[in-house]
KEKE-3310 file (N, C-alpha, C; in steps of 0.2 Angstrom, whole numbers, plus 5000, padded with zeros to 4 digits):
npx = (5045:5031:5017:5000:4986:4971:4960:4942:4927:4910:4900:4884:4881:4888:4890:4881:4887:4891:4890:4899:4914:4924:4920:4922:4936:4941:4936:4942:4955:4957:4960:4951:4937:4920:4903:4888:4878:4884:4884:4873:4877:4883:4898:4909:4921:4939:4953:4970:4984:4990:4981:4973:4960:4958:4969:4982:4988:5002:5002:5007:5010:4998:4996:5004:5005:5006:5011:5018:5028:5035:5040:5049:5057:5065:5072:5065:5056:5063:5069:5060:5046:5036:5042:5040:5027:5019:5012:5011:5000:4983:4976:4963:4950:4934:4916:4902:4885:4875:4872:4886:4889:4886:4900:4916:4934:4944:4958:4975:4976:4963:4959:4967:4962:4948:4950:4956:4945:4934:4938:4932:4924:4931:4945:4958:4972:4975:4976:4965:4967:4962:4961:4951:4950:4942:4936:4925:4911:4908:4900:4899:4896:4905:4913:4908:4896:4897:4893:4884:4878:4871:4863:4855:4848:4841:4833:4825:4818:4811:4800:4801:4814:4817:4811:4820:4833:4832:4828:4839:4849:4845:4846:4860:4865:4860:4866:4879:4880:4887:4900:4917:4922:4930:4930:4928:4915:4907:4910:4905:4892:4888:4891:4882:4870:4870:4872:4861:4852:4856:4853:4840:4824:4817:4804:4803:4812:4806:4794:4800:4806:4795:4788:4797:4798:4786:4786:4787:4800:4805:4805:4817:4834:4840:4832:4829:4841:4840:4828:4834:4843:4835:4827:4835:4838:4826:4818:4829:4840:4852:4849:4846:4858:4861:4858:4868:4881:4893:4890:4899:4905:4914:4924:4932:4948:4949:4950:4947:4953:4952:4954:4958:4943:4935:4919:4910:4902:4902:4892:4889:4896:4913:4929:4947:4954:4965:4973:4978:4983:4971:4955:4946:4931:4919:4902:4886:4874:4864:4866:4866:4874:4883:4879:4888:4885:4887:4901:4905:4900:4907:4920:4921:4927:4921:4923:4917:4916:4919:4912:4921:4934:4935:4940:4954:4969:4979:4996:5005:5018:5025:5022:5007:5008:5004:5003:4996:4998:4995:4995:5001:5011:5010:5006:5005:4999:5002:4997:4996:4993:4990:4988:4980:4992:5006:5023:5031:5029:5034:5035:5041:5055:5053:5054:5069:5065:5051:5040:5028:5012:5004:4990:4982:4970:4964:4967:4983:5001:5019:5029:5044:5056:5068:5081:5086:5099:5106:5104:5095:5084:5068:5055:5038:5022:5007:4990:4972:4966:4977:4987:5002:5015:5028:5045:5053:5063:5063:5063:5051:5045:5034:5031:5027:5014:4996:4982:4984:4980:4985:4987:4998:5002:5011)
npy = (5040:5042:5052:5047:5050:5042:5031:5030:5020:5021:5010:5002:4994:5000:5009:5023:5040:5049:5038:5029:5021:5023:5035:5043:5042:5048:5061:5065:5065:5077:5078:5078:5085:5088:5089:5095:5086:5074:5067:5059:5048:5031:5026:5014:5008:5011:5012:5007:5007:5000:4995:4996:5000:5008:5018:5023:5040:5051:5062:5075:5076:5075:5071:5061:5043:5030:5019:5023:5031:5022:5014:5024:5025:5013:5007:5010:5000:4990:4983:4974:4965:4975:4987:4987:4982:4986:4985:4969:4967:4973:4985:4989:4998:4994:4997:4991:4990:4983:4966:4958:4949:4931:4923:4917:4917:4913:4901:4902:4895:4892:4906:4910:4903:4908:4921:4921:4916:4924:4939:4951:4950:4943:4951:4950:4938:4933:4926:4928:4928:4934:4944:4949:4961:4966:4982:4987:4979:4965:4956:4940:4928:4913:4900:4882:4875:4861:4845:4838:4848:4856:4846:4845:4857:4855:4844:4850:4859:4852:4852:4865:4866:4854:4852:4860:4856:4843:4826:4817:4825:4827:4814:4811:4820:4816:4803:4807:4812:4806:4806:4810:4827:4832:4822:4813:4809:4817:4830:4828:4826:4839:4846:4840:4843:4858:4861:4856:4865:4878:4877:4878:4883:4900:4900:4890:4894:4905:4900:4892:4902:4910:4901:4899:4912:4913:4907:4907:4916:4908:4895:4892:4896:4903:4911:4925:4930:4926:4934:4947:4947:4944:4956:4965:4958:4953:4938:4932:4919:4917:4920:4909:4903:4904:4893:4884:4890:4896:4907:4921:4931:4945:4953:4970:4969:4956:4943:4936:4924:4922:4910:4903:4898:4897:4899:4914:4929:4945:4953:4964:4979:4987:4985:4982:4977:4966:4959:4949:4957:4958:4958:4948:4939:4927:4925:4920:4924:4936:4948:4960:4959:4949:4932:4918:4903:4890:4889:4894:4883:4873:4875:4877:4875:4862:4857:4855:4865:4872:4887:4894:4889:4896:4909:4919:4919:4931:4936:4941:4952:4961:4973:4980:4978:4968:4954:4948:4935:4927:4911:4915:4922:4935:4945:4952:4958:4971:4976:4991:4996:5007:5010:5022:5035:5030:5025:5019:5011:4997:4989:4974:4976:4981:4968:4968:4967:4971:4983:4994:4999:5010:5014:5026:5023:5028:5039:5047:5049:5050:5045:5037:5033:5023:5017:5001:4999:5009:5021:5035:5044:5048:5058:5060:5066:5057:5056:5053:5045:5047:5041:5031:5028:5016:5013:4998:4988:4996:5002:5005:5016:5020:5034:5044:5041:5043:5035:5028:5019:5009:5002:4991:4986:4974)
npz = (5037:5028:5026:5021:5010:5009:4999:5000:5001:4997:4999:4999:5010:5020:5036:5041:5039:5054:5062:5057:5058:5048:5042:5054:5056:5044:5045:5057:5054:5047:5034:5024:5015:5018:5014:5021:5016:5015:5027:5027:5019:5016:5023:5020:5018:5021:5011:5011:5003:4987:4978:4962:4962:4972:4975:4987:4990:4991:5005:5005:4992:4982:4969:4967:4967:4980:4974:4963:4969:4976:4966:4961:4971:4976:4987:4998:4999:5001:4991:4987:4979:4980:4976:4962:4959:4968:4985:4994:5001:5005:5015:5026:5034:5040:5040:5045:5042:5036:5031:5023:5007:5006:5004:4997:4995:4981:4980:4974:4962:4957:4956:4946:4935:4935:4933:4920:4913:4915:4915:4917:4928:4938:4943:4944:4946:4958:4975:4990:5004:5020:5035:5049:5062:5076:5079:5086:5094:5084:5072:5062:5050:5049:5042:5041:5052:5063:5057:5065:5072:5062:5058:5069:5069:5057:5061:5071:5064:5054:5046:5040:5035:5029:5016:5008:5010:5006:5004:5003:5008:5021:5026:5024:5033:5046:5046:5048:5061:5072:5066:5065:5065:5055:5045:5030:5028:5036:5030:5017:5019:5024:5012:5002:5008:5009:4996:4990:4996:4991:4978:4976:4969:4967:4972:4981:4991:4995:5001:5011:5019:5023:5031:5041:5047:5052:5064:5082:5091:5101:5097:5090:5093:5083:5075:5078:5073:5060:5056:5057:5047:5036:5036:5029:5017:5010:5006:5001:4997:5004:5017:5024:5026:5040:5047:5043:5045:5056:5069:5073:5086:5089:5101:5103:5097:5096:5083:5066:5055:5037:5027:5010:5001:5012:5018:5022:5029:5033:5046:5055:5063:5066:5059:5058:5043:5034:5020:5006:4991:4982:4974:4972:4974:4976:4975:4983:4988:4998:4991:4978:4968:4955:4956:4958:4959:4956:4955:4968:4976:4972:4976:4990:5007:5016:5029:5045:5060:5076:5083:5091:5087:5075:5078:5078:5086:5094:5097:5111:5111:5118:5132:5128:5115:5102:5090:5075:5066:5052:5043:5030:5017:5013:5023:5039:5055:5067:5083:5092:5108:5120:5137:5146:5150:5143:5143:5132:5117:5108:5093:5084:5073:5056:5043:5032:5019:5019:5018:5027:5033:5043:5054:5064:5076:5088:5101:5104:5100:5099:5086:5084:5072:5066:5055:5052:5048:5054:5048:5042:5054:5061:5068:5072:5077:5079:5076:5078:5064:5056:5043:5039:5028:5031:5030:5023:5034:5045:5062:5073:5087:5099:5108:5122:5122:5122:5127:5115:5101:5088:5072:5063:5047:5038)
capx = (5038:5027:5010:4996:4979:4969:4953:4937:4921:4903:4896:4878:4881:4892:4887:4880:4889:4895:4890:4904:4921:4928:4919:4925:4943:4942:4934:4947:4962:4958:4963:4945:4932:4914:4897:4882:4874:4888:4883:4868:4879:4886:4905:4910:4928:4945:4958:4977:4989:4992:4976:4971:4953:4958:4976:4984:4992:5006:4998:5010:5010:4992:4996:5009:5002:5011:5015:5023:5033:5039:5044:5054:5062:5064:5075:5060:5052:5068:5070:5055:5041:5032:5044:5038:5020:5015:5012:5008:4994:4979:4975:4957:4945:4927:4911:4897:4879:4871:4876:4889:4887:4888:4905:4922:4939:4948:4965:4978:4975:4956:4959:4970:4957:4943:4953:4957:4938:4930:4942:4928:4921:4937:4949:4965:4974:4978:4971:4964:4966:4961:4960:4947:4951:4937:4937:4919:4908:4908:4897:4900:4896:4911:4914:4902:4895:4899:4887:4879:4874:4867:4858:4850:4843:4836:4828:4821:4814:4811:4794:4803:4821:4817:4810:4825:4839:4831:4828:4846:4853:4844:4849:4867:4867:4858:4871:4886:4880:4893:4906:4922:4920:4934:4930:4925:4908:4904:4911:4901:4885:4887:4892:4876:4864:4871:4872:4854:4849:4858:4851:4833:4821:4815:4798:4804:4816:4801:4790:4804:4807:4789:4786:4802:4797:4779:4787:4789:4807:4807:4806:4824:4838:4843:4826:4830:4846:4836:4824:4838:4846:4829:4825:4839:4838:4819:4817:4836:4842:4858:4847:4846:4865:4862:4858:4874:4887:4894:4889:4905:4904:4921:4925:4938:4955:4948:4951:4946:4957:4948:4958:4955:4938:4931:4913:4909:4898:4901:4885:4889:4902:4918:4935:4952:4955:4971:4972:4983:4981:4966:4948:4942:4926:4914:4896:4880:4868:4864:4870:4863:4879:4883:4880:4891:4883:4891:4908:4906:4899:4913:4927:4920:4929:4915:4924:4913:4921:4916:4913:4927:4939:4936:4943:4962:4972:4985:5002:5007:5025:5027:5017:5003:5010:5001:5004:4992:5002:4991:4999:5002:5017:5008:5004:5003:4997:5004:4992:4999:4987:4993:4982:4982:4998:5011:5030:5034:5027:5040:5034:5047:5057:5050:5060:5072:5061:5044:5037:5022:5007:5001:4985:4981:4963:4962:4972:4989:5007:5024:5032:5051:5058:5075:5082:5090:5106:5109:5104:5090:5079:5063:5050:5032:5016:5002:4983:4967:4965:4983:4990:5009:5019:5034:5050:5056:5069:5062:5061:5046:5044:5028:5033:5022:5007:4990:4977:4985:4978:4987:4988:5003:5001:5017)
capy = (5039:5046:5052:5045:5051:5036:5031:5027:5017:5022:5004:5003:4991:5003:5013:5030:5046:5049:5031:5025:5022:5025:5042:5046:5042:5052:5067:5067:5066:5084:5078:5077:5090:5085:5093:5092:5080:5068:5064:5054:5043:5026:5026:5007:5005:5015:5007:5009:5002:5001:4992:5001:5002:5014:5018:5028:5045:5055:5067:5081:5076:5072:5069:5055:5038:5027:5014:5027:5033:5016:5013:5028:5024:5005:5006:5010:4994:4984:4979:4969:4966:4981:4993:4987:4980:4988:4981:4963:4967:4978:4986:4992:4999:4993:4999:4987:4991:4978:4960:4957:4943:4925:4923:4915:4919:4907:4900:4905:4891:4894:4913:4911:4900:4912:4927:4919:4914:4930:4944:4957:4948:4941:4956:4948:4931:4932:4924:4934:4927:4940:4944:4955:4962:4970:4988:4988:4973:4963:4949:4938:4921:4911:4892:4878:4872:4854:4842:4836:4854:4857:4841:4846:4862:4852:4840:4854:4863:4848:4854:4871:4866:4848:4853:4864:4853:4837:4820:4814:4829:4826:4807:4812:4824:4811:4798:4810:4815:4804:4806:4815:4833:4833:4816:4814:4808:4823:4835:4826:4827:4846:4848:4838:4847:4865:4862:4856:4872:4884:4877:4878:4889:4905:4899:4885:4898:4910:4896:4890:4908:4912:4896:4900:4918:4913:4904:4911:4915:4903:4889:4891:4902:4907:4914:4932:4932:4926:4940:4953:4947:4945:4963:4968:4954:4949:4932:4930:4912:4918:4921:4902:4900:4905:4886:4880:4893:4898:4915:4923:4937:4947:4960:4973:4966:4949:4942:4930:4923:4919:4906:4902:4894:4897:4903:4919:4935:4950:4955:4971:4981:4990:4981:4982:4971:4965:4954:4949:4962:4956:4959:4942:4937:4922:4926:4916:4926:4942:4953:4962:4958:4942:4926:4912:4898:4883:4890:4894:4877:4868:4877:4878:4870:4859:4855:4858:4867:4876:4894:4896:4888:4901:4914:4919:4921:4936:4934:4947:4952:4966:4977:4985:4976:4961:4952:4944:4933:4921:4907:4917:4926:4942:4950:4951:4965:4972:4981:4995:4998:5010:5011:5029:5038:5025:5028:5017:5004:4995:4983:4972:4980:4978:4965:4972:4967:4972:4989:4993:5005:5011:5019:5027:5023:5031:5042:5050:5048:5052:5040:5038:5028:5022:5012:4995:5000:5015:5027:5040:5043:5053:5058:5064:5065:5054:5057:5048:5045:5047:5035:5032:5022:5014:5009:4992:4988:5002:5001:5010:5016:5025:5037:5049:5039:5044:5031:5026:5013:5010:4995:4991:4980:4973)
capz = (5037:5024:5027:5015:5009:5006:4996:5004:4997:4999:4997:5002:5016:5026:5041:5039:5042:5060:5065:5054:5060:5042:5042:5059:5055:5039:5048:5062:5051:5044:5027:5019:5015:5017:5013:5025:5014:5016:5033:5026:5015:5019:5023:5021:5018:5020:5008:5012:4999:4980:4974:4957:4963:4977:4977:4991:4987:4996:5008:5003:4984:4980:4962:4966:4971:4984:4970:4959:4973:4978:4960:4960:4977:4978:4993:5003:4999:5003:4985:4986:4973:4981:4972:4955:4958:4974:4991:4993:5005:5005:5022:5026:5039:5037:5045:5042:5045:5034:5030:5016:5004:5007:4999:4999:4991:4978:4981:4968:4956:4955:4955:4939:4930:4935:4929:4913:4910:4916:4918:4919:4935:4942:4939:4945:4946:4965:4980:4994:5012:5024:5042:5052:5069:5078:5083:5090:5094:5077:5071:5056:5049:5047:5042:5042:5058:5063:5054:5071:5074:5057:5058:5075:5067:5052:5064:5075:5060:5049:5041:5036:5031:5025:5008:5004:5011:5003:5008:5003:5012:5028:5028:5025:5040:5051:5046:5050:5067:5076:5063:5066:5061:5049:5041:5023:5028:5038:5025:5011:5021:5023:5005:4999:5011:5007:4989:4989:4998:4987:4971:4976:4965:4971:4975:4987:4996:4998:5005:5017:5023:5025:5036:5047:5050:5055:5070:5087:5091:5106:5094:5088:5095:5077:5072:5079:5068:5053:5055:5056:5040:5031:5035:5024:5011:5010:5001:4999:4999:5008:5024:5026:5028:5047:5050:5041:5046:5063:5071:5077:5089:5092:5105:5101:5098:5093:5076:5063:5048:5032:5022:5004:5001:5018:5018:5027:5028:5039:5047:5058:5067:5063:5060:5053:5038:5030:5015:5000:4987:4977:4975:4970:4978:4973:4979:4981:4992:5002:4987:4971:4963:4952:4961:4955:4964:4955:4957:4975:4979:4970:4979:4997:5012:5019:5035:5050:5065:5081:5082:5095:5083:5070:5080:5077:5092:5093:5102:5115:5110:5124:5135:5123:5108:5100:5084:5072:5060:5049:5040:5023:5017:5011:5028:5046:5058:5074:5086:5097:5112:5126:5142:5149:5148:5143:5141:5126:5114:5103:5090:5081:5067:5050:5040:5027:5012:5020:5021:5031:5033:5050:5055:5071:5077:5094:5105:5100:5102:5095:5083:5082:5067:5064:5050:5055:5046:5057:5044:5044:5059:5060:5073:5071:5081:5076:5079:5075:5057:5052:5040:5037:5025:5035:5025:5025:5039:5050:5069:5076:5094:5100:5114:5124:5119:5127:5125:5108:5097:5081:5068:5058:5042:5035)
cpx = (5035:5020:5006:4989:4976:4962:4948:4931:4915:4898:4890:4877:4884:4887:4886:4883:4893:4894:4896:4911:4926:4927:4923:4933:4945:4941:4940:4954:4963:4960:4957:4940:4925:4908:4892:4879:4878:4887:4877:4870:4883:4894:4907:4917:4933:4950:4965:4981:4989:4987:4973:4964:4952:4965:4977:4988:4996:5002:5001:5011:5004:4992:5001:5006:5008:5015:5020:5029:5038:5043:5050:5059:5062:5067:5070:5056:5057:5070:5065:5050:5037:5035:5042:5030:5016:5015:5009:5002:4990:4976:4968:4954:4938:4922:4905:4890:4874:4875:4880:4887:4890:4894:4911:4927:4943:4955:4968:4977:4968:4956:4962:4965:4951:4944:4953:4950:4934:4933:4938:4924:4927:4943:4956:4966:4976:4973:4970:4962:4966:4960:4956:4949:4946:4939:4931:4916:4906:4905:4898:4898:4902:4912:4908:4902:4897:4892:4882:4875:4869:4861:4853:4845:4838:4831:4823:4816:4813:4805:4796:4809:4821:4816:4816:4832:4838:4832:4835:4850:4852:4847:4856:4869:4866:4864:4878:4886:4886:4899:4911:4921:4924:4934:4927:4918:4904:4904:4906:4894:4884:4887:4885:4870:4864:4870:4864:4850:4850:4856:4843:4830:4818:4809:4799:4808:4811:4797:4794:4805:4801:4787:4791:4800:4790:4780:4788:4797:4809:4808:4813:4828:4841:4838:4827:4836:4844:4832:4828:4841:4841:4827:4829:4839:4832:4819:4824:4838:4848:4856:4847:4853:4866:4862:4864:4880:4887:4893:4895:4904:4911:4920:4931:4944:4955:4948:4948:4950:4953:4952:4954:4949:4933:4925:4912:4905:4899:4894:4885:4895:4908:4925:4941:4953:4961:4970:4978:4979:4977:4959:4943:4937:4921:4908:4891:4874:4869:4868:4866:4868:4879:4884:4882:4891:4887:4898:4909:4905:4904:4919:4927:4924:4923:4917:4920:4918:4917:4917:4919:4934:4940:4939:4951:4965:4978:4990:5004:5015:5028:5021:5013:5005:5008:5002:4999:4995:4999:4996:5000:5008:5016:5008:5004:5002:4999:4999:4996:4993:4990:4987:4985:4988:5004:5018:5032:5031:5031:5038:5041:5049:5054:5056:5063:5069:5054:5043:5031:5018:5004:4996:4983:4973:4960:4968:4977:4995:5013:5028:5039:5053:5065:5077:5087:5098:5110:5108:5099:5086:5074:5058:5044:5026:5011:4995:4978:4966:4971:4985:4997:5011:5026:5039:5052:5062:5068:5060:5057:5046:5039:5030:5028:5015:5002:4984:4978:4983:4980:4988:4993:5003:5008:5017)
cpy = (5044:5046:5051:5048:5045:5036:5028:5025:5018:5016:5005:4999:4994:5007:5020:5035:5045:5042:5027:5026:5025:5033:5046:5047:5047:5059:5070:5068:5073:5084:5079:5083:5087:5090:5090:5086:5074:5064:5058:5048:5037:5027:5019:5005:5011:5010:5011:5004:5004:4998:4998:5004:5007:5015:5024:5033:5048:5061:5074:5082:5072:5069:5062:5049:5034:5022:5017:5029:5028:5014:5017:5028:5017:5003:5006:5004:4988:4980:4974:4970:4973:4987:4993:4986:4982:4983:4974:4962:4973:4979:4990:4994:4998:4995:4996:4988:4986:4972:4961:4951:4937:4924:4918:4917:4913:4907:4902:4901:4892:4901:4914:4909:4905:4919:4926:4918:4920:4936:4951:4956:4947:4945:4955:4941:4929:4929:4929:4931:4933:4939:4950:4955:4967:4976:4990:4981:4971:4956:4947:4930:4918:4903:4889:4876:4865:4851:4840:4842:4856:4852:4842:4852:4859:4848:4844:4858:4859:4850:4860:4870:4859:4848:4856:4860:4846:4831:4817:4818:4828:4819:4807:4815:4819:4806:4801:4813:4813:4803:4811:4821:4834:4827:4817:4813:4814:4829:4834:4827:4835:4848:4846:4843:4854:4866:4861:4862:4877:4883:4876:4884:4894:4904:4894:4889:4902:4906:4894:4896:4910:4907:4897:4907:4918:4910:4909:4910:4910:4896:4887:4897:4906:4911:4922:4934:4931:4932:4946:4953:4948:4952:4967:4965:4950:4944:4930:4923:4912:4918:4914:4899:4901:4898:4882:4883:4896:4905:4916:4930:4939:4953:4963:4970:4959:4948:4936:4930:4919:4916:4905:4897:4893:4902:4908:4925:4939:4952:4962:4972:4984:4986:4984:4976:4971:4959:4954:4954:4959:4958:4954:4939:4933:4923:4921:4918:4933:4948:4954:4960:4951:4937:4920:4906:4892:4884:4890:4887:4872:4869:4877:4873:4868:4856:4858:4860:4871:4883:4897:4895:4892:4907:4914:4922:4926:4933:4940:4947:4956:4969:4981:4983:4969:4960:4947:4942:4927:4917:4908:4921:4933:4947:4948:4958:4965:4977:4984:4998:5000:5011:5018:5032:5033:5027:5026:5011:5003:4989:4981:4976:4977:4974:4969:4972:4968:4978:4988:4999:5005:5016:5020:5028:5026:5034:5046:5048:5051:5046:5041:5032:5029:5016:5007:4996:5006:5021:5032:5039:5049:5052:5062:5062:5062:5055:5053:5050:5046:5041:5036:5026:5022:5010:5002:4992:4993:4999:5007:5010:5022:5028:5042:5048:5040:5040:5029:5019:5014:5003:4996:4985:4980:4966)
cpz = (5033:5025:5021:5016:5006:5004:5001:4999:5001:4998:5001:5009:5022:5030:5039:5043:5048:5064:5062:5056:5054:5042:5048:5059:5049:5041:5053:5060:5048:5037:5022:5020:5014:5017:5019:5023:5014:5022:5032:5021:5019:5018:5025:5022:5017:5017:5009:5008:4992:4976:4969:4958:4968:4980:4982:4988:4993:4998:5005:4995:4982:4973:4961:4970:4975:4979:4966:4963:4975:4972:4959:4966:4980:4984:4999:5004:5000:4997:4983:4980:4974:4977:4965:4955:4963:4980:4990:4997:5004:5012:5022:5033:5036:5043:5042:5046:5042:5032:5023:5013:5007:5002:5002:4994:4988:4980:4974:4962:4953:4953:4948:4934:4930:4931:4922:4909:4910:4919:4920:4926:4940:4940:4940:4946:4953:4970:4985:5001:5015:5031:5044:5059:5071:5081:5087:5090:5087:5076:5063:5056:5046:5047:5043:5049:5058:5061:5059:5072:5069:5057:5064:5073:5062:5056:5068:5071:5053:5044:5037:5032:5027:5018:5004:5005:5007:5007:5009:5008:5020:5030:5029:5032:5046:5052:5048:5057:5072:5072:5065:5062:5055:5044:5034:5023:5031:5033:5019:5013:5021:5016:5002:5001:5009:5000:4987:4990:4993:4980:4971:4972:4970:4975:4981:4992:4999:5003:5012:5022:5026:5031:5042:5050:5053:5062:5075:5088:5096:5103:5091:5090:5089:5073:5073:5074:5061:5051:5054:5049:5035:5030:5030:5017:5011:5005:4999:5001:5004:5016:5027:5028:5036:5050:5048:5044:5053:5064:5075:5080:5092:5096:5102:5102:5096:5086:5073:5057:5043:5027:5016:5005:5007:5018:5023:5025:5034:5040:5050:5062:5063:5064:5056:5049:5035:5026:5010:4995:4981:4979:4972:4975:4974:4978:4978:4985:4996:4998:4981:4966:4960:4957:4956:4959:4963:4957:4964:4978:4978:4974:4987:5001:5017:5026:5041:5056:5070:5080:5085:5090:5077:5071:5079:5083:5091:5098:5105:5114:5116:5127:5130:5116:5106:5092:5081:5065:5057:5045:5032:5023:5016:5017:5035:5049:5065:5077:5092:5101:5119:5131:5146:5146:5148:5140:5134:5124:5108:5100:5087:5075:5061:5046:5034:5020:5013:5023:5024:5030:5040:5050:5062:5072:5083:5097:5101:5103:5097:5093:5082:5077:5066:5060:5053:5054:5049:5053:5046:5049:5058:5066:5070:5075:5076:5080:5076:5068:5053:5049:5037:5034:5029:5031:5028:5030:5044:5057:5072:5084:5095:5107:5116:5122:5125:5124:5118:5106:5090:5078:5063:5054:5039:5031)
residu = (MET:GLN:PRO:LEU:LYS:CYS:ALA:TYR:GLN:ASN:TYR:ALA:TRP:GLY:LYS:ILE:GLY:THR:ASP:SER:LYS:VAL:PHE:SER:LEU:LEU:LYS:GLN:SER:GLY:GLN:TYR:THR:PHE:GLN:ASP:SER:ASP:ILE:SER:LYS:PRO:PHE:ALA:GLU:LEU:TRP:MET:GLY:CYS:HIS:PRO:SER:GLY:PRO:SER:LYS:LEU:LEU:ASP:ARG:PRO:ASP:THR:SER:LEU:GLN:ASP:TRP:LEU:ALA:ALA:ASN:PRO:GLN:LEU:ALA:GLY:GLY:SER:VAL:ALA:ALA:LYS:ASP:GLY:LEU:PRO:PHE:LEU:PHE:LYS:VAL:LEU:ALA:VAL:ALA:LYS:PRO:LEU:SER:ILE:GLN:ALA:HIS:PRO:ASP:LYS:ALA:LEU:ALA:GLY:ARG:LEU:HIS:ALA:GLN:GLN:PRO:ASP:VAL:TYR:LYS:ASP:ALA:ASN:HIS:LYS:PRO:GLU:MET:ALA:ILE:ALA:LEU:THR:PRO:PHE:LYS:ALA:LEU:CYS:GLY:PHE:ARG:GLN:ALA:SER:GLN:ILE:ALA:GLY:TYR:CYS:GLU:GLN:LEU:THR:ASP:GLN:LEU:GLY:PRO:VAL:VAL:GLY:THR:ASP:GLY:LEU:ALA:ALA:LEU:ARG:GLY:ALA:VAL:ASN:ALA:PHE:ALA:GLY:SER:ASP:ARG:ALA:LYS:GLU:ALA:ILE:ARG:LEU:ALA:TYR:SER:ASN:LEU:MET:ARG:GLN:PRO:GLU:SER:ALA:VAL:LYS:ALA:CYS:LEU:ASP:SER:LEU:LEU:ALA:LEU:ASP:ASP:GLY:GLN:CYS:ARG:LEU:LEU:PRO:LEU:LEU:ARG:GLU:ILE:HIS:ALA:ASP:PHE:PRO:GLY:ASP:ILE:GLY:CYS:LEU:SER:VAL:PHE:PHE:MET:ASN:LEU:ILE:GLU:LEU:GLN:PRO:GLY:GLU:ALA:ILE:PHE:LEU:ALA:ALA:ASN:LEU:PRO:HIS:ALA:TYR:LEU:SER:GLY:ASP:CYS:ILE:GLU:CYS:MET:ALA:CYS:SER:ASP:ASN:VAL:VAL:ARG:ALA:GLY:LEU:THR:PRO:LYS:LEU:LYS:ASP:VAL:ASP:THR:LEU:LEU:SER:MET:LEU:ASP:TYR:GLU:GLY:ARG:SER:ALA:ASP:SER:CYS:LYS:PHE:GLU:SER:VAL:ASP:LEU:ALA:SER:GLY:VAL:ALA:SER:TYR:ALA:PRO:PRO:VAL:PRO:GLU:PHE:CYS:VAL:VAL:ARG:LEU:CYS:GLY:THR:GLY:THR:GLN:GLY:GLU:LEU:THR:PRO:PRO:PRO:LEU:PRO:PRO:THR:SER:PRO:GLY:ILE:LEU:ILE:CYS:THR:ALA:GLY:SER:GLY:ARG:LEU:CYS:ALA:ALA:MET:ALA:ASP:GLY:GLY:GLN:THR:ALA:GLU:ARG:THR:VAL:ASN:VAL:GLY:ASP:VAL:LEU:PHE:VAL:PRO:ALA:GLY:CYS:GLN:LEU:ARG:ALA:ILE:GLU:SER:VAL:GLN:LEU:GLU:ALA:TYR:LEU:ALA:GLN)
# end
């Protein structure tokens, strides 16, 4: 097990100073030196992995990156692609104070085309499926609501939403009210109405938002959420996505999986995030960054779904051990969560071609690591903020754990 020192990002949407889970983990690890003025800065993301925009370094050899170390010691990566190109996943902690952009991530085919056409914007050719696991109560917009629900809001607020959704969009939604949620008719209705909305001129968006914000909250249950988002992004067209996208509220340990082309926007809270190693994002609102509206509208998954169906269920493997295994080959995450003083937490052994990264987010414990081939063994104490690289084929056990919470990406 190799301790790592990891990069962090001070994006403007991050929580400030001690309110941030990212800052808290950095501070408690004892690896970072901060000035008094840093407490007033946003600490948005902690990156664990080999991505060139924030590569992890060896704690005891800060001039050596994790990727270079794996290249020099390919047996630790099990002879996988990680030895040459870095880990197939990027592991993060996020602390969200303000909404992130209305966005989606391209599949591999589209990512390749976008990278070839605009390499300065889309910096790699990989897809970016990702999963978020709540560390604190966490809110996000995720996936389109069912057509009948969107139609209901448009009927309830016809005077306000009708002009931006369009006569044809309203008619399509009304016609899809009784259609099966996954039917072509329902998906086409959502596509037409949302495309009409997202292509409106600034003047029409402002008029729509002004008229909605003039209403009493009791006239629609989404108006308080609209006001919250509008306070951070006044006049932004992305605010109106609240009427089209599901509001997801996660409690600690609950998760969402964001497949390619699924629209989403994180709103608030702290989470663990794991994804394929890519930074490709197509945005269309709630951001000062480039908005590629046409690309986003052409790629989105317009299937309507319920809010509950957007949640990703973990599987309990043993007492205090849960697995989050999405339908992609690049990553899965295992959560170790001891209650009180627990004797032992034992996740499954890492596959022989799959190294991992572990972060301790609460409590403490002693980790025992043994290679599946009966080779080298090691033990070390882990405390809050510690990040460890775990070799491929390794069997971990957490012993003497006290309120331990840790996440292992592999």
